[in-house]
C-alpha positions as CSV (number, residue, x, y, z in Angstrom):
1,M,67.8,-70.1,-55.0
2,A,66.9,-67.9,-57.5
3,I,63.5,-68.5,-56.9
4,Q,63.5,-67.3,-53.4
5,S,65.7,-64.1,-54.5
6,R,62.9,-63.3,-57.0
7,Y,60.3,-63.2,-54.3
8,R,62.2,-61.5,-51.7
9,L,62.9,-58.7,-54.4
10,R,58.8,-58.4,-55.3
11,S,58.4,-58.3,-51.6
12,L,60.7,-55.4,-51.0
13,L,59.3,-53.7,-54.2
14,G,55.9,-54.1,-52.7
15,V,56.6,-52.5,-49.7
16,S,58.4,-49.4,-51.2
17,A,55.5,-49.1,-53.6
18,L,52.9,-48.9,-50.5
19,A,55.4,-46.8,-48.6
20,L,55.8,-44.6,-51.5
21,S,51.9,-44.2,-51.9
22,V,51.4,-43.4,-48.1
23,L,53.9,-40.5,-48.6
24,S,52.5,-39.1,-51.4
25,A,48.6,-39.5,-50.5
26,P,47.2,-36.0,-48.9
27,V,47.4,-35.6,-45.2
28,L,43.8,-35.1,-43.6
29,A,43.5,-32.1,-41.3
30,D,43.7,-32.6,-37.9
31,T,43.7,-29.2,-36.2
32,I,41.4,-27.1,-34.3
33,F,42.3,-24.1,-36.5
34,T,40.0,-24.6,-39.1
35,K,39.0,-21.9,-42.2
36,P,38.2,-18.4,-40.3
37,L,36.4,-15.3,-41.3
38,V,38.2,-11.9,-41.3
39,D,34.8,-10.5,-39.6
40,F,32.0,-11.9,-38.3
41,A,29.2,-12.3,-41.1
42,G,25.8,-11.3,-40.7
43,H,23.7,-10.3,-37.5
44,V,22.5,-12.2,-34.1
45,S,19.9,-10.6,-31.8
46,A,18.9,-12.3,-28.6
47,G,15.7,-11.2,-27.1
48,G,11.7,-11.9,-26.3
49,E,9.7,-13.9,-29.0
50,G,7.8,-10.7,-31.0
51,R,10.2,-8.2,-29.1
52,A,8.9,-9.1,-26.1
53,P,10.8,-8.7,-22.8
54,V,12.8,-11.8,-21.5
55,H,11.8,-12.6,-17.8
56,Q,13.2,-15.1,-15.2
57,G,11.8,-18.6,-15.7
58,G,10.7,-17.3,-19.7
59,K,11.9,-18.1,-23.1
60,A,14.4,-16.1,-25.3
61,V,15.0,-16.6,-29.0
62,I,18.5,-16.1,-30.1
63,A,18.3,-15.8,-34.1
64,G,20.7,-14.8,-36.8
65,E,20.4,-13.5,-40.7
66,A,22.4,-12.5,-43.6
67,M,25.1,-15.6,-42.2
68,I,26.4,-17.8,-44.8
69,P,24.5,-20.9,-45.6
70,G,26.1,-24.1,-44.5
71,Q,27.7,-22.6,-41.4
72,T,27.1,-24.0,-38.1
73,V,26.3,-22.1,-35.1
74,T,27.3,-23.2,-31.6
75,L,25.8,-20.8,-28.7
76,M,27.7,-20.6,-24.9
77,R,27.1,-19.0,-22.0
78,G,30.4,-19.0,-20.2
79,P,31.7,-22.3,-20.0
80,K,28.0,-24.0,-20.8
81,V,27.3,-25.0,-24.1
82,L,23.4,-24.0,-24.7
83,T,22.7,-25.8,-28.2
84,P,22.6,-29.6,-27.7
85,E,24.3,-29.8,-31.1
86,P,25.4,-27.3,-33.6
87,I,23.0,-25.3,-35.4
88,A,22.9,-25.2,-39.2
89,V,22.7,-22.1,-41.0
90,A,19.6,-22.3,-43.7
91,E,19.9,-21.5,-47.3
92,D,18.5,-18.1,-46.9
93,G,21.3,-17.5,-44.5
94,T,19.2,-17.5,-41.2
95,F,19.1,-19.5,-38.0
96,S,16.8,-19.3,-34.9
97,F,17.1,-21.1,-31.4
98,A,14.7,-21.1,-28.4
99,L,16.4,-20.6,-25.1
100,D,14.7,-21.4,-21.8
101,I,15.6,-18.6,-19.2
102,D,15.7,-20.4,-15.9
103,A,13.7,-18.9,-12.6
104,E,17.2,-17.9,-10.8
105,A,18.9,-16.2,-13.8
106,E,20.4,-12.8,-12.8
107,I,18.8,-9.6,-13.9
108,G,21.0,-7.8,-16.7
109,L,22.9,-8.0,-19.8
110,Q,24.0,-11.6,-20.2
111,P,27.0,-12.3,-22.8
112,I,25.9,-15.3,-25.5
113,V,28.8,-16.1,-27.3
114,V,28.1,-16.9,-30.9
115,I,30.8,-19.4,-32.4
116,T,30.5,-20.2,-36.1
117,E,32.5,-23.2,-38.2
118,N,32.9,-23.4,-41.7
119,P,34.2,-20.9,-41.6
120,A,35.3,-19.7,-38.3
121,S,34.2,-16.7,-36.4
122,A,32.9,-15.6,-33.2
123,E,30.8,-12.6,-31.9
124,V,29.0,-12.0,-28.1
125,V,25.6,-10.7,-28.1
126,E,23.8,-9.7,-25.1
127,L,20.6,-11.2,-24.1
128,K,18.5,-8.6,-21.4
129,V,17.0,-10.3,-18.7
130,S,14.6,-7.7,-17.4
131,P,13.2,-7.1,-14.2
132,Q,9.5,-7.9,-13.5
133,V,7.8,-5.0,-11.6
134,T,4.4,-6.1,-10.6
135,V,1.6,-3.2,-11.5
136,S,0.1,-2.0,-8.3
137,G,-0.7,1.3,-6.4
138,A,-3.1,2.6,-9.3
139,E,-5.4,3.4,-6.4
140,K,-3.2,6.2,-5.1
141,F,-3.4,8.3,-8.4
142,A,-6.7,9.4,-10.8
143,V,-5.8,8.1,-14.3
144,T,-7.7,8.9,-17.3
145,S,-7.2,7.8,-20.9
146,Q,-8.6,8.2,-24.7
147,P,-7.3,7.5,-27.8
148,V,-6.1,9.6,-29.8
149,V,-4.6,9.6,-33.7
150,R,-2.1,6.7,-34.9
151,G,1.8,7.3,-34.3
152,L,1.8,9.1,-31.1
153,Y,5.7,10.2,-30.2
154,Q,5.6,13.2,-27.4
155,V,3.0,15.3,-25.4
156,K,3.2,18.5,-23.8
157,A,0.6,20.6,-21.8
158,N,0.7,24.6,-21.9
159,A,1.1,26.8,-18.8
160,A,-2.5,28.2,-19.0
161,G,-3.9,25.0,-18.6
162,D,-6.1,25.1,-22.0
163,A,-4.5,22.9,-24.2
164,V,-2.2,19.6,-24.8
165,F,-0.4,19.1,-27.8
166,V,0.9,16.0,-29.2
167,T,3.3,14.8,-32.2
168,S,2.2,11.5,-34.1
169,A,4.0,9.9,-37.3
170,V,3.5,6.4,-38.8
171,G,6.0,4.1,-40.5
172,R,9.1,4.8,-41.8
173,P,10.7,7.4,-44.4
174,P,9.0,8.5,-46.5
175,V,6.1,9.4,-43.9
176,K,3.0,9.6,-45.4
177,E,0.9,9.8,-42.2
178,A,2.0,12.4,-39.4
179,K,-0.2,14.9,-37.3
180,L,-0.1,17.5,-34.8
181,V,-2.8,17.6,-32.5
182,K,-4.4,20.2,-30.4
183,I,-6.1,18.2,-27.1
184,D,-8.5,19.6,-24.7
185,P,-6.9,18.8,-20.9
186,Q,-10.4,18.4,-19.4
187,T,-12.3,15.9,-21.8
188,L,-9.0,14.8,-23.6
189,K,-10.9,15.1,-26.8
190,I,-9.1,16.6,-30.3
191,V,-9.6,20.2,-30.6
192,A,-7.4,20.8,-33.8
193,E,-5.1,18.7,-35.7
194,V,-3.1,19.4,-38.9
195,T,-0.9,17.6,-40.9
196,P,2.9,18.8,-41.7
197,A,3.9,20.1,-45.0
198,A,5.4,17.8,-48.0
199,A,9.2,17.5,-47.5
200,P,11.9,17.7,-50.2
201,A,12.4,14.7,-52.3
202,R,15.1,12.2,-50.9
203,A,18.4,11.9,-51.7
204,D,17.9,9.6,-54.6
205,G,15.1,11.9,-55.9
206,S,12.4,9.3,-54.6
207,D,9.2,10.8,-52.5
208,G,10.2,12.8,-49.1
209,G,6.8,12.2,-47.9
210,L,6.0,14.7,-45.0
211,F,7.8,16.8,-42.7
212,A,6.6,14.3,-39.6
213,V,6.6,15.6,-36.1
214,Y,8.2,13.8,-33.3
215,G,9.5,16.1,-30.5
216,V,7.3,19.1,-28.9
217,D,7.1,22.0,-26.5
218,V,5.1,25.0,-25.9
219,D,6.5,28.5,-26.2
220,D,3.7,30.3,-24.3
221,A,5.6,33.9,-24.4
222,N,5.1,33.8,-28.4
223,G,2.0,31.5,-28.6
224,H,4.0,29.0,-30.4
225,V,4.5,25.1,-30.5
226,W,7.8,24.1,-31.5
227,V,8.4,20.2,-33.1
228,T,11.3,18.4,-34.3
229,N,11.5,16.3,-37.7
230,T,13.5,14.0,-37.1
231,R,13.3,12.3,-40.4
232,Q,14.5,15.3,-42.4
233,D,17.0,16.5,-39.5
234,S,15.1,19.9,-39.1
235,A,12.5,21.5,-36.6
236,A,9.4,23.7,-37.1
237,V,7.4,26.1,-35.2
238,Y,3.3,26.2,-35.7
239,K,1.0,28.6,-33.8
240,Q,-0.8,27.5,-30.4
241,S,-4.3,29.1,-31.2
242,D,-4.8,27.3,-34.9
243,L,-1.9,25.0,-35.4
244,S,-1.0,27.1,-38.7
245,L,2.8,26.8,-39.7
246,V,4.9,29.2,-38.3
247,K,8.2,28.6,-39.8
248,Q,10.0,25.3,-41.0
249,F,13.5,25.2,-40.8
250,A,15.6,23.4,-43.7
251,P,16.5,19.9,-43.9
252,G,19.8,19.4,-41.9
253,A,19.2,22.2,-39.2
254,V,19.1,19.8,-36.4
255,P,20.5,16.3,-37.3
256,H,18.7,13.2,-36.2
257,A,16.5,16.0,-34.1
258,R,15.0,14.2,-31.0
259,D,13.9,16.8,-28.1
260,V,13.2,20.1,-28.5
261,L,12.8,22.3,-25.1
262,V,11.9,25.9,-24.8
263,D,13.5,28.2,-22.3
264,E,11.0,31.5,-22.0
265,A,13.6,32.9,-19.4
266,N,16.3,33.3,-21.8
267,G,14.1,33.4,-25.5
268,R,15.8,30.0,-26.4
269,A,14.6,26.6,-27.9
270,Y,17.3,23.7,-27.6
271,A,17.1,20.8,-29.8
272,S,19.0,17.6,-29.1
273,A,20.8,16.4,-32.1
274,T,21.0,12.9,-31.2
275,G,24.4,11.0,-32.8
276,T,25.8,14.2,-32.4
277,P,27.3,15.8,-29.2
278,E,25.5,18.9,-29.9
279,I,22.5,21.1,-28.7
280,K,21.0,23.4,-31.6
281,V,19.9,26.7,-30.0
282,F,17.6,29.0,-31.6
283,D,16.0,32.3,-30.8
284,T,12.5,31.6,-29.8
285,R,11.8,35.9,-31.0
286,T,13.6,35.8,-34.3
287,L,13.6,32.1,-35.0
288,E,17.0,31.9,-36.2
289,P,19.7,29.6,-35.3
290,L,22.3,30.6,-33.0
291,E,26.0,28.6,-31.8
292,P,25.1,25.2,-30.9
293,I,26.2,23.7,-27.3
294,T,28.9,21.2,-27.6
295,I,29.2,18.4,-25.1
296,T,32.6,16.7,-24.8
297,S,32.5,13.1,-23.3
298,Q,35.1,12.3,-20.6
299,I,35.6,8.9,-22.0
300,R,38.8,8.3,-24.2
301,G,37.9,7.8,-27.8
302,E,33.8,8.2,-27.2
303,A,31.6,10.8,-28.4
304,F,28.5,12.1,-26.3
305,S,25.1,11.5,-28.0
306,T,22.4,14.0,-26.8
307,M,19.1,12.5,-26.6
308,A,16.3,13.8,-23.7
309,L,16.2,17.4,-22.5
310,D,15.1,19.0,-18.8
311,I,15.7,22.4,-17.8
312,D,15.5,24.6,-14.7
313,E,15.0,28.2,-16.2
314,A,14.9,29.7,-12.6
315,G,18.4,27.9,-11.6
316,G,19.6,28.3,-15.5
317,K,20.2,25.0,-15.7
318,L,20.4,22.8,-18.9
319,V,20.6,19.0,-18.5
320,T,20.9,16.0,-20.9
321,V,21.8,12.6,-21.3
322,S,24.0,10.4,-23.7
323,L,22.6,7.4,-25.4
324,S,26.1,6.7,-26.6
325,T,27.9,7.0,-23.3
326,P,26.8,6.3,-19.4
327,E,27.5,10.1,-18.7
328,A,24.7,13.0,-18.3
329,A,25.5,16.9,-19.0
330,V,24.7,20.1,-16.9
331,V,24.7,23.4,-18.5
332,D,25.3,26.4,-16.9
333,L,23.2,28.5,-19.4
334,A,24.4,32.1,-18.1
335,S,28.5,31.1,-18.2
336,G,28.1,28.4,-20.9
337,E,30.4,25.9,-18.6
338,V,29.1,22.4,-19.3
339,R,29.8,19.5,-16.7
340,V,29.6,16.1,-17.6
341,I,28.7,13.4,-15.1
342,P,29.6,9.8,-15.3
343,L,27.0,7.3,-14.7
344,P,28.1,4.1,-13.8
345,G,25.5,1.0,-14.3
346,V,23.6,2.4,-17.3
347,K,23.4,1.8,-20.9
348,A,21.5,3.5,-24.0
349,A,20.4,6.1,-21.6
350,S,17.8,8.4,-23.1
351,G,15.4,9.9,-20.5
352,V,16.4,12.4,-18.2
353,A,14.4,14.8,-15.7
354,Y,15.9,17.2,-13.2
355,D,14.7,18.0,-9.6
356,P,16.0,21.5,-8.7
357,Q,14.8,21.7,-5.4
358,E,16.6,18.9,-4.2
359,G,19.4,19.0,-7.3
360,L,18.5,15.7,-8.4
361,I,19.0,14.1,-11.9
362,F,16.9,11.1,-13.0
363,V,18.0,8.9,-15.6
364,A,16.0,6.1,-17.5
365,S,18.2,3.7,-19.5
366,Q,16.8,1.1,-22.3
367,A,19.3,-1.2,-22.0
368,T,20.0,-1.7,-18.4
369,D,16.2,-1.4,-17.5
370,N,17.1,1.1,-14.2
371,L,16.2,4.6,-13.0
372,L,19.3,6.0,-11.5
373,I,18.9,8.9,-9.3
374,V,21.9,11.3,-9.4
375,K,23.0,14.2,-6.7
376,A,24.1,17.0,-9.5
377,E,26.4,18.8,-7.6
378,T,28.6,15.8,-6.7
379,G,27.7,13.2,-9.2
380,E,27.0,10.5,-6.9
381,V,24.5,7.9,-7.6
382,I,22.1,7.5,-4.2
383,H,19.5,4.9,-6.2
384,D,19.4,2.5,-8.7
385,V,15.9,1.2,-9.1
386,A,15.0,-1.6,-11.1
387,V,11.6,-0.3,-12.5
388,G,11.0,-2.7,-15.9
389,A,11.6,-3.6,-19.1
390,G,12.7,-0.8,-21.6
391,P,12.5,2.5,-19.8
392,L,12.7,5.2,-22.4
393,N,11.9,8.7,-20.8
394,V,11.2,10.1,-17.3
395,A,9.6,13.3,-16.0
396,F,9.7,15.0,-12.6
397,E,6.4,16.4,-11.0
398,P,7.2,19.2,-8.7
399,V,3.9,18.9,-6.8
400,S,3.8,15.5,-5.6
401,R,7.7,15.2,-5.7
402,L,7.3,11.8,-7.9
403,A,9.3,10.8,-10.7
404,Y,7.5,9.1,-13.4
405,V,9.2,6.7,-15.8
406,A,7.6,5.2,-18.9
407,N,8.7,1.6,-19.3
408,R,7.8,1.1,-23.3
409,G,8.8,-2.9,-22.7
410,A,6.8,-3.4,-19.9
411,G,3.8,-1.2,-21.0
412,T,4.0,0.0,-17.3
413,I,4.7,3.7,-16.0
414,A,6.6,3.2,-12.8
415,V,6.2,6.0,-10.1
416,V,9.8,6.4,-8.2
417,S,10.1,8.7,-5.0
418,P,13.6,10.4,-4.6
419,E,14.3,8.0,-2.2
420,G,14.3,5.5,-5.0
421,E,10.9,3.5,-3.9
422,I,8.4,2.7,-6.2
423,V,5.3,3.9,-4.8
424,A,3.2,2.5,-7.9
425,N,3.6,0.8,-11.2
426,I,0.7,2.0,-13.2
427,D,-0.9,-0.4,-16.3
428,A,-0.2,2.0,-19.1
429,G,-1.2,0.0,-22.4
430,S,1.1,-0.8,-25.2
431,L,4.8,1.1,-25.5
432,P,4.6,4.0,-23.6
433,N,6.7,6.7,-24.8
434,Q,6.8,9.9,-23.7
435,L,5.6,11.7,-20.3
436,R,5.9,15.4,-19.2
437,A,4.7,17.1,-15.9
438,D,2.5,20.5,-16.2
439,G,4.0,21.9,-13.1
440,K,0.1,21.8,-11.6
441,G,0.4,18.2,-10.2
442,N,-0.7,16.2,-13.6
443,V,1.6,14.1,-15.7
444,W,0.7,13.8,-19.3
445,A,2.1,10.6,-21.0
446,V,1.0,9.0,-24.6
447,N,1.8,5.4,-26.0
448,K,2.3,3.7,-29.3
449,S,0.1,0.8,-30.4
450,K,1.4,-2.7,-31.8
451,G,-0.8,-2.1,-34.8
452,A,-3.8,-1.0,-36.7
453,E,-6.0,-2.9,-34.3
454,D,-4.5,-2.4,-30.8
455,E,-6.8,-0.5,-28.6
456,A,-4.4,-0.3,-25.8
457,G,-2.3,1.8,-28.2
458,D,-2.1,5.5,-29.5
459,R,-3.5,6.8,-26.1
460,I,-3.2,10.2,-24.2
461,W,-3.0,9.5,-20.5
462,R,-3.4,12.3,-17.8
463,I,-2.2,10.9,-14.1
464,T,-2.6,13.3,-11.0
465,P,-2.3,11.8,-7.5
466,A,-5.8,11.3,-5.7
467,A,-7.0,13.6,-3.3
468,G,-6.4,12.4,0.4
């Protein structure tokens, strides 16, 4: 009996010890709510390989950088998981995933959800599937092209028709190579060129490079060429005759200066200060700054960011478009009244042109790959035209009554009627950047190169409707 009692005691003690050991052991996590990040770490982009456009039936690359090594990444589009298994972030904080785009994919900005674990976070990036517009209609135009210099940005012909001016700048600050170039409009050969002056040292005391030139317009009344110095937040004035410098405005005169436009009827020059709601104003005779034009966004909590400019001198209207909000603005230069027009269906608008005859505004938008045609008086959108990848700028040619759109991503210039019809889509080499009509039936355009050996880039183009 005693033996049985001792055995039962040992058994009970064993069970108690086991129970205590289970209770004292750490409990393993069984939750979907793992350790999160306060903010998403790093940057994820989605686009074509080598910055090429993404089309239906093509390929895209979703890539991350500056992320946390050891994280895993899962990609989703709606309820569908795109990654067969989570992707591990490499030791250098990067990951890359190649994605096939099916032939039935809808054109537009597709939201891709990026989900990380260890630690957990999520972010939505936009993958743009661009329209693919066939090159066509070149036979309807006389097209002439010549190489100029490296780093072309903008172009403008003078009213006399005896000179065309282009700006160029190569690389990031401090820019060491930049030129203002005068070109013969008949031969497209360089007549004269000038390198801008040295810019002041940068804030950290390092070399400031050159007062590189980007935007351009001509002032025939005073024989001047106006340019913008985007990197130095400034502008400058040169003589048309010999490209000698007339005045260099101090840095800060025009924050992130983009376009400059001369209004000879009122003796004014307007420069868009991109990233701000202002258009800076100058007296073209005294070359002194005047009160700027300020545009207030009609979207609560948002700020208008001025980009391209166009003008109807006879009607006294200045037109611009916002990069940061889906809006255009029309300024009455006589009264100073500013009217803001909503632009549904656009994102990152950068180009604008105005047709005073029919009161139409043409807006080119980089992120949405479209040209919007809007009635200025009512704000009604009458046409939304898919013109190709990355439309950057637009010009309206009043003789042929056609809009010309520089599609930087597609490498084409789309020619669009006021009725929204694409009448031609012209091969324009590498990275078409900017274009202007001269009022005589010609459109002048410049493109940029993809590298030093790119013969299809850094060219000037003259495009004229073919006779008959």
